[in-house]
N, C-alpha and C positions, 0 to 999 in steps of 0.2 A: 358848181362842183365839177363842171366839165363833163366829158363823155365817158370818164373812167367809171366802171362799175364798182361800187363799194359794197363789200360783203363782211360778215362777221357779227359778233354779238353787239358791238357798239352801234352799227348801222341798223341792225334789227330793232334795237331799242329806239333809235332815232325815228325809224319809220313806223313805230308803233306795233311791230310785229312780235316784240318781246317785252316783258315787263321791265320796269326800271330796276336797276340794281337796288337792293335795300338801303344802302348808304345814300345813293342819289335821291331816292324817294324821301328819306328822312330830312335831307337838306333842302328839298323843294327844288331840285335841279331841273332847269328848263333851257333848252338850246335857243340862243338868240341868232347867232350867226357862226358859220364855220366856213373855212377856206383851206381844205387839206393841201392844195398845191403850195399855199403860202405858209402853211403850218400855223394858222391862227384860229382862235375860237373865242366866242363871247357866249357866256352863260349867265342865267339868272338863278338866284337862290331865294328862298322865303325863309328869312331868319325868324324863327318862332320865338315867342316869349319863354318857351321851354329851354332855349339856348342861353338864357341870361345868368350872369353871376349875381351875387348879393347886392350889387349896386345898380343892376338893371342893364348892364352892357352885355353884348354877346361875349361869351367865354371864349378865350383865344383858341382853344383846341378846335372849336367849331369853325372859326375862320381859317385855321390851318387845314381843316378837312375840306372847306370850300375851295381853297387854293389848289390842293391836291386834286380835287375833282374838276378843276379848270385846266390845269397844266397837263395832267395825264391824258385826257381826251384830245388835247391839241396834237399830241403825238399818236395816240391809238387810232385816230381818224385817218392817218396816213398809212397804216399798216395793212397787210393782207389779213384776211379773216382768221388765219390760224396763228396769228401773233398777238402778243400783248406786251405791255411795257410796265412792269412794276416799278414803283418809286424806290430808288436806293437812298436818296437824301433829299430833305426838304428843309430849306432855311427860310423862316418867316420873319419879317420885321413889321411890327405893329406901329402904325403911324398915328392913329386917333381912335378913340372908342367907337365901336359899332353898336347901333341900336336895332331893336327888332324891326323887321320890315324887309323891303327888297334890296338885295345886294347883288351887284353885277361883277362877274369875274371876267377878265380878259387875259388870255394866255397865248404863248407862242413858243415855237421851237427856235432856240438860239443857235444850236449847232447839233447836227445829227451825224453820228458815225454809223458803222455797221451794227454795233451793239449798244454802245453807250450814247446818250443824247442828253443835252443840256437844255433846260426849259426855263422860262421866266414869266411872270404875270403879276397882276394887280387885282385888288378888290376895290369897288367903289360903292358908295351908298346911293340912295335915290337922288340926292342932289348933285351927284357927280364928284363928290370929295373922296379922295383916295383914303382908303382905310388901312390897307396892309399891302405889302409887296413880297414876292417870294421867288427863290430860285430853286430848281430841282435838278436831280440827275436820275435818269431812268434807264433801265436796261431792257433791250428788246429781246424777248424770248419767244419760242414756239410753244404754243399750248398743246397739252396732250389730252386726248380724250379721256373722259372719266372711265374708271375701270368698272 
């Protein structure tokens, strides 16, 4: 991660100084690898039986949430501590059914502007088979202190 001092809620969470965001906790989010200079990230998820549809596959909305929680942090990890990047658009393509267990997300910044950024990524099962792919658009904003 170089000599750059990383600050902010994301880095506090990664360092164990702050609790996981509730959505990340629900998804079983775990940092595997991150390279802010390259704009890349790998994360693991624990796909619970509670995420399944009637035929036992992980419901697509949970996979979309995992992709959003992969792509967003790839960008947020590059920002100063007072900035955040809400997702404006997320386009998901489901390639094969996902089963409960470990799922790995890989995300990257495709193009970063001053405010608008384009992101892309994939989800893989424990055997390395690609489950879903996504592209997203995010907008960099400055966070405001809670009133």
